[in-house]
LOLO-332869 format. One line per 3 residues: number of its first residue (from 1); their letters; for each residue x, y, z of C-alpha. Coordinates in steps of 0.2 Angstrom, whole numbers. Each point is the difference from the previous one (the first is absolute). Layout:
! LOLO-332869
NUM = a = X Y Z  ...
! end
This chain:
! LOLO-332869
1 = mkd = 661 2118 -255  -15 -11 1  5 -19 2
4 = gfv = 18 5 3  4 9 -16  10 16 2
7 = kva = 6 10 -14  19 4 0  11 9 -11
10 = agt = 18 3 -4  3 18 -6  14 8 -9
13 = pki = -1 19 0  9 11 -13  14 8 10
16 = rva = 14 12 -1  16 -4 8  3 10 16
19 = dcg = -16 11 -3  -10 -5 15  -13 12 -2
22 = yna = -4 -5 -17  1 -18 5  -13 3 14
25 = gqi = -12 7 -12  2 -16 -11  -2 -11 15
28 = ial = -16 9 6  -7 -1 -18  3 -19 -1
31 = mke = -7 -3 18  -16 9 -5  -1 -9 -16
34 = aav = 2 -16 10  -14 5 12  -12 3 -15
37 = qgv = 4 -17 -7  -5 -8 17  18 -5 5
40 = kvl = 2 -3 18  18 -4 2  13 9 -11
43 = alp = 19 -3 -2  11 13 -7  18 -1 -5
46 = elc = 16 0 11  6 18 3  -14 7 -11
49 = vtg = -1 16 10  18 5 -5  4 -12 -14
52 = ytc = 10 -15 2  15 6 -11  4 16 11
55 = gdl = 18 -7 4  10 10 12  -14 13 1
58 = flq = -8 -12 13  14 7 12  -6 18 -3
61 = ptl = -12 7 13  -9 10 -13  -6 -16 -8
64 = ldg = -5 -8 16  -9 16 6  -9 1 -17
67 = aer = -5 -19 2  -8 4 17  -9 15 -6
70 = ale = -7 -10 -15  -6 -14 12  -9 13 11
73 = ril = -9 6 -16  -5 -17 -5  -7 -4 17
76 = tet = -10 16 0  -7 -1 -18  -5 -19 2
79 = ael = -7 1 18  -17 -4 -7  5 -15 -10
82 = dll = -5 -17 7  16 -8 -7  15 -8 8
85 = tal = 15 5 -9  18 -5 1  12 13 -8
88 = gmp = 19 0 0  12 14 7  16 3 9
91 = vrs = -2 2 19  12 7 12  2 -7 17
94 = rwd = 6 13 12  3 -12 14  14 -9 -9
97 = nkl = 4 13 -14  -3 -13 -14  -11 1 -16
100 = ync = -12 -14 -4  -9 -5 -16  -18 -2 6
103 = avv = -17 -4 -5  -12 13 8  -17 -8 3
106 = iqk = -14 13 1  -18 2 1  -12 14 2
109 = gsi = 13 13 4  9 -11 13  16 -10 -1
112 = lgl = -3 -17 6  18 -6 -1  17 0 -7
115 = vpk = 8 -15 -7  18 1 -4  9 -10 -13
118 = tyi = 9 -15 7  12 -6 -14  10 15 -7
121 = pny = 7 -5 -17  18 7 -3  5 -10 -16
124 = gef = 0 2 -19  -10 16 -4  -6 2 18
127 = yeg = 8 11 13  -13 1 13  13 -4 14
130 = rwf = 8 17 -4  -15 9 7  -12 -12 10
133 = tsg = 1 -11 15  -9 -16 2  -15 1 11
136 = cei = 2 -19 6  2 5 18  -10 15 2
139 = daa = -13 0 13  -5 18 4  -13 14 -2
142 = iel = 5 16 -9  -8 17 -4  -4 3 -18
145 = cgq = -11 14 -6  -5 4 18  -6 -18 3
148 = yvc = 8 -13 11  2 -16 -11  4 -18 4
151 = fyp = 17 -4 -9  2 -19 -2  9 -10 -14
154 = hsv = -16 -11 -1  -17 6 3  -18 -7 -3
157 = fec = -15 11 -2  -16 -8 4  -17 5 -7
160 = esl = -13 0 13  -14 0 -12  6 -14 -10
163 = pnl = 10 -11 12  8 -11 -13  8 15 -8
166 = vvg = 17 2 9  13 10 -10  19 -2 1
169 = vel = 13 10 -9  18 -3 -7  11 9 -11
172 = ced = 8 -5 -17  16 -10 5  -9 -8 14
175 = lwa = -9 -11 -12  16 -5 -8  8 -6 17
178 = pep = 1 -18 5  -12 4 15  -12 14 -6
181 = pst = -9 9 14  -16 -4 -8  2 -19 5
184 = ala = 0 5 19  -14 13 -3  -11 -13 -8
187 = rcg = 3 -12 14  -5 14 12  -17 1 -10
190 = atl = 4 12 -14  -11 -5 -15  5 14 -11
193 = iln = 18 5 -3  4 17 -8  17 2 -8
196 = lsa = 7 17 -3  13 -2 -14  12 9 -11
199 = sde = 6 -14 -11  9 6 -16  -4 -9 -16
202 = vag = 13 -10 -10  -4 -14 -13  -8 -16 8
205 = kad = -2 8 18  -19 2 -2  -2 -19 -1
208 = yrr = 11 -3 16  -9 14 9  -17 -7 -4
211 = slv = 6 -17 6  5 7 16  -16 9 3
214 = tgq = -11 -15 -5  11 -12 9  0 9 17
217 = sar = -19 3 -1  -2 -19 -2  13 -4 14
220 = clc = -8 12 12  -18 -4 -6  -3 19 -2
223 = gyv = -5 14 -11  16 9 -6  0 18 -8
226 = yad = 16 5 -8  2 19 -4  15 4 -10
229 = agt = 8 17 -4  -2 6 -18  -3 16 -10
232 = ges = 10 14 6  15 -9 9  17 5 -6
235 = std = 6 -8 -16  18 4 3  5 -18 0
238 = lvf = -16 -10 3  -18 -1 -6  -15 -4 11
241 = sgh = -15 -8 -8  -13 2 13  -3 -19 0
244 = niv = -15 -1 12  -7 -18 4  -15 -6 11
247 = aen = 1 -18 4  -10 -12 11  6 -17 6
250 = gtp = 11 -3 -15  -11 7 -13  4 17 -8
253 = lte = -17 10 -1  6 15 -10  16 9 -4
256 = krf = 7 15 -10  16 5 -7  7 16 -8
259 = gag = -12 13 6  -7 9 15  -17 -1 9
262 = lta = -9 -14 9  0 -18 -1  -15 -7 9
265 = aei = -9 -16 4  -10 -8 14  8 -11 13
268 = dvn = -10 -13 9  6 0 17  -13 -13 6
271 = rlv = 6 -12 -13  18 2 6  -5 -3 19
274 = her = -9 -16 -6  15 -6 -8  11 3 15
277 = qri = -13 -9 11  0 -15 -12  19 -1 -2
280 = ntf = 8 -6 16  18 4 -6  -4 18 0
283 = tpi = 5 2 18  -2 16 11  15 7 10
286 = pqt = -1 -13 15  -4 14 13  -16 10 4
289 = pie = -2 15 -12  6 12 13  16 -11 4
292 = aah = 3 -3 -18  -1 19 -4  12 4 14
295 = alg = 12 -13 -5  0 5 -18  -1 19 2
298 = igr = -18 -1 -8  -11 14 4  -19 -3 -1
301 = tpf = -10 16 -5  -19 0 -2  -9 10 -14
304 = sld = -17 0 -7  -8 1 -18  -17 4 -6
307 = mad = -9 -17 -3  -8 5 -16  -1 -15 -13
310 = ttl = 14 -2 -11  -4 -1 -19  8 -15 -7
313 = trp = 11 3 -16  12 -15 2  -4 -14 -12
316 = isp = -10 -14 7  1 -15 -12  -17 -8 -4
319 = tpf = 9 -16 -2  13 0 15  6 -18 -4
322 = ipa = 5 5 -18  14 11 -5  -6 14 -11
325 = det = 15 1 -11  0 -13 -14  18 -5 1
328 = hra = -1 -1 19  -16 -10 -1  8 -13 -12
331 = erc = 15 -2 11  -12 -2 15  -10 -13 -9
334 = eei = 16 -10 -5  6 1 18  -16 -6 7
337 = lti = -2 -15 -12  18 -5 5  -3 1 19
340 = aal = -16 -10 -1  9 -13 -12  15 -1 12
343 = glk = -12 -4 14  -9 -14 -9  17 -7 -7
346 = krl = 6 -2 18  -16 -9 5  1 -12 -14
349 = eht = 18 -4 3  -3 -2 19  -15 -12 -2
352 = nas = 8 -9 -15  -17 3 -9  0 -8 -17
355 = cav = -13 11 -7  -10 16 4  -19 -1 -2
358 = vgl = -9 17 -5  -19 2 -2  -1 10 -16
361 = sgg = -17 9 -2  4 12 -14  -1 14 13
364 = lds = 14 13 5  5 -8 17  3 -18 -7
367 = tla = 9 7 -15  12 9 11  3 -15 11
370 = ili = 4 -11 -15  12 14 -7  9 0 16
373 = tak = 0 -19 1  8 -1 -18  13 13 6
376 = afd = 4 -11 15  2 -16 -11  12 10 -12
379 = mlg = 10 5 15  1 -19 5  5 -5 -17
382 = rdr = -16 -11 -1  -11 -4 -14  -16 10 1
385 = kgi = -9 -17 -4  2 -2 19  -13 13 2
388 = lav = -18 -7 0  -13 13 -5  -17 -6 4
391 = tmp = -16 8 -6  -16 -5 9  -15 6 -9
394 = cfg = -17 0 9  -16 10 0  7 17 -3
397 = ttr = 15 -3 -12  -1 9 -16  8 -5 -17
400 = rtr = 11 15 1  8 -4 16  1 -19 -3
403 = sna = 9 4 -17  12 13 7  5 -12 14
406 = evl = 4 -14 -13  9 11 -12  11 8 14
409 = ale = 5 -17 7  5 -7 -17  9 16 -5
412 = lgt = 10 0 17  5 -18 -4  -9 -8 15
415 = dfr = -10 -16 2  -18 4 -1  -15 -10 6
418 = evn = -19 3 1  -10 -6 14  -19 4 -2
421 = igd = -6 1 18  -19 2 -4  -5 -18 4
424 = avk = 10 -1 16  -8 16 6  -18 -6 -5
427 = qhf = 4 -16 10  5 10 15  -15 11 -1
430 = adi = -11 -16 0  10 -7 15  -3 16 10
433 = gqs = -18 4 -7  5 16 -9  -11 5 -14
436 = med = 7 5 -17  -12 14 0  6 7 16
439 = qsv = 15 10 -6  5 7 17  18 0 8
442 = tfe = -1 -19 1  -2 -2 -18  15 11 -3
445 = naq = 12 -7 13  -3 -18 -3  7 3 -17
448 = are = 16 9 7  2 -14 13  -2 -14 -13
451 = rtq = 14 9 -11  12 1 15  -3 -19 4
454 = vlm = 4 -4 -18  16 10 0  5 -8 16
457 = dla = -3 -17 -5  9 2 -17  15 7 9
460 = nqr = 0 -15 12  0 -11 -16  15 8 -7
463 = ggl = 10 4 16  -3 19 -3  -6 16 7
466 = vig = -16 10 -3  5 18 -4  -12 12 7
469 = tgd = -8 14 -11  -9 11 13  7 18 1
472 = lse = 2 13 14  -15 10 -4  -11 -16 1
475 = lal = 8 -4 16  -4 17 7  -18 -1 -5
478 = gwa = -2 -18 4  -5 -3 -18  5 -18 1
481 = tyn = -9 -17 4  6 -6 17  9 -16 -3
484 = gdh = -3 2 -19  10 12 -10  6 7 17
487 = msm = 11 -15 2  16 -6 -9  17 -7 3
490 = yav = 9 16 -5  -9 16 -4  11 10 -12
493 = nas = -12 15 -2  -4 2 19  8 17 2
496 = ipk = -4 7 -18  -15 11 -1  -12 -1 -14
499 = tlv = 5 16 -8  18 -6 -1  -5 -17 -6
502 = rhl = -7 9 -15  16 9 -4  10 -15 3
505 = vay = -10 -10 -13  1 15 -12  19 1 2
508 = ean = 1 -18 -5  -11 2 -14  10 14 -7
511 = rmg = 17 -9 3  -6 -17 -8  -10 6 -14
514 = gri = -6 -11 -14  -15 -12 3  4 -1 19
517 = gdv = -1 19 1  -16 0 -9  -8 -13 12
520 = lqd = 7 10 15  -8 16 -7  -17 -9 -2
523 = ild = 1 -6 18  4 18 5  -16 6 -9
526 = tpv = -11 -14 9  -11 6 14  7 -5 17
529 = spe = -12 -14 6  0 -17 9  -12 -7 -13
532 = llp = -10 -9 13  -17 5 -7  -7 -6 -17
535 = pkd = 5 12 -14  -13 10 -9  0 -1 -19
538 = gei = 17 -8 1  7 15 9  6 2 18
541 = sqr = -14 4 11  9 2 17  11 15 1
544 = ted = 10 1 16  2 19 0  -19 2 -1
547 = lvg = -1 -10 16  15 6 11  5 16 -9
550 = pye = 13 6 -11  17 -8 4  9 17 -3
553 = lhd = -9 7 14  2 -15 12  19 0 -4
556 = fyl = 1 18 4  -9 -2 16  10 -16 4
559 = yya = 17 10 -2  -4 14 11  -10 -9 13
562 = vrw = 12 -14 2  17 6 -5  -1 17 8
565 = gfp = -14 -3 13  -9 15 -5  -17 3 8
568 = prk = -15 -2 -11  -4 19 -2  18 3 -6
571 = vfr = -1 -15 -12  -16 8 -7  8 17 -1
574 = lav = 14 -7 -10  -12 -10 -11  -10 16 -4
577 = hal = 17 8 -5  7 -14 -10  -16 -8 -8
580 = gdr = -13 14 1  1 4 -18  -7 -18 -4
583 = ydr = -11 -4 15  -12 11 10  1 2 19
586 = etl = -15 -11 2  8 -14 -10  17 1 8
589 = lkw = -8 0 18  -12 -15 -5  15 -11 -5
592 = lkn = 11 6 14  -13 -6 13  -2 -16 -9
595 = fyr = 19 -2 1  1 2 18  -15 -12 3
598 = rff = 7 -13 -10  18 2 6  -5 -3 18
601 = sqq = -13 -13 -3  11 -11 -11  16 0 11
604 = fkr = -3 -19 4  4 -4 -18  17 9 1
607 = scl = 4 -8 17  3 -17 -9  8 5 -16
610 = pdg = 12 -12 -9  18 6 -2  4 13 -14
613 = pkv = 14 12 -3  -1 19 5  4 10 -15
616 = gsv = -5 18 5  -3 11 15  -17 -8 5
619 = tls = -4 -18 4  -14 -8 10  10 -15 5
622 = prg = -4 -5 18  19 -5 1  6 16 -8
625 = dwr = -6 18 2  -18 -2 5  -6 -7 17
628 = mps = -18 4 4  -14 -9 10  -13 -9 -11
631 = daa = -14 7 11  6 19 1  -15 12 -2
634 = akl = 0 13 -14  -12 12 9  13 13 5
637 = wld = 6 1 -18  -17 1 -8  -6 13 13
640 = ele = 14 11 -5  -7 1 -18  -18 5 6
643 = gle = -5 17 -6  12 1 -15  -12 -1 -14
! end
């Protein structure tokens, strides 16, 4: 459970209809197996103690007595388990002589609460209204297995040892209703919803069921564990597949059909709470927790869990900005290119710009910028000759990048111009007294600013716009010359991280093919470099990732530190989990510290960024998702990383 991770599971025991003693044994075995696997919260199917398909046997005292004896046995034989479990059984209420379809929430031999089903289906193949009463207005305590138990239609169970873990329970049809109980439970603090279900299987139903579970987890910003009846239920007229699903905030983490056993994953409750804090339209019940609980009939019951670390088994992508599936990745690339091009299209239309000016270096970022610009011109129905691609060789330019820039521009059908800025920069050095032998930051930045001046002036000459080439990763690290490549008139790459830039260019290379595909591939094979220092033996001498660190690490850090607000230790833990096979802990920590140092110190560059379209979940625009003082200190974040070597 370290860092907010808690292992949860949906379990489907192999039962026998109406054989409560046998079912108790299967449930106990599954609970013990879950405990061995490190599961802390377990959901079992609806009416699993008796079987969902008992029919009119539910009205037989023999079955109901057997269910209570089975529950007593389960409580006794699992009393030592540090495991919160919700299991389904019929419960008699002797004060109103009704029968309720309930979730029984147990831990360490105690019944923490009873949650009756709210919506009782009585249509199609479902006849629950024949036996069960809705618990929507129940507000009582009853005796069950010698314990007095709170009996509420909605209850939340609050973990004292992990405060962000608050568990709510609903049953099967409750999820299908227009206003599922889980909505109110989430608004009253539940971060994890358990659904005890007995949903029969028919063709096509699994997709709909999955969409309900993932959709509700997204709507409620919660984890959702759906436990379905399966093996052993009567097949007189129906088949139950045991379709178990674990989802988190709209994403299915794992699922299983047509079998028994456990379906487990780790839910990150701290991540869910961060998202609720961030999204102001996720509103709590407009009362104090106690008032809200009373108004909604919600009981709040504490419990505690052993705080041993949770071993991560859920996949953590080493490239969180990039879909792993090839088909999905291609679709995402096309979508992002279209979004960025639409943004530029609108800006060109609004300003009546007659041309777009792109500084084309032969590197990845400027390549992506001109590809997006070409797409925008195509959308406008304009001749690509209205795009002026400008290469500006200077002291660090290599023949390879110069050639690739020209070939790319000509193959795209744009106008192309070379402006050698070497003499202009030397004159500037003479004016300010800068020696050519002093290859410090002034030597580098003077070239970047001269290039920006050339682009701006050419745009003025033609009544056009300068299209920015800097990407999101460079903005995060401040790897840009202030008022140099940091500035433009519209920054199409501003919310595209470096790792994604590479995939976008590769996508276009594969899509276009031919000579343009070849030159794009060579650009992809070229080391990332600003080319501001003289080459060695004709090859690039200045490699960006040698100086600031691998971009795949910085993009990973950026995603979890900014998008999810994770603390540094948690970011480091996830990095070890996702990237530890390629980088040792020392290397991961070194560049993580560098990320935080640069991210804080370089905010002043982000505070005055030009406009640019948001294409993904992270942007550092001062007008968009990120507002941060330029003089904030990184000390707390860096201090948290001390001692992790």
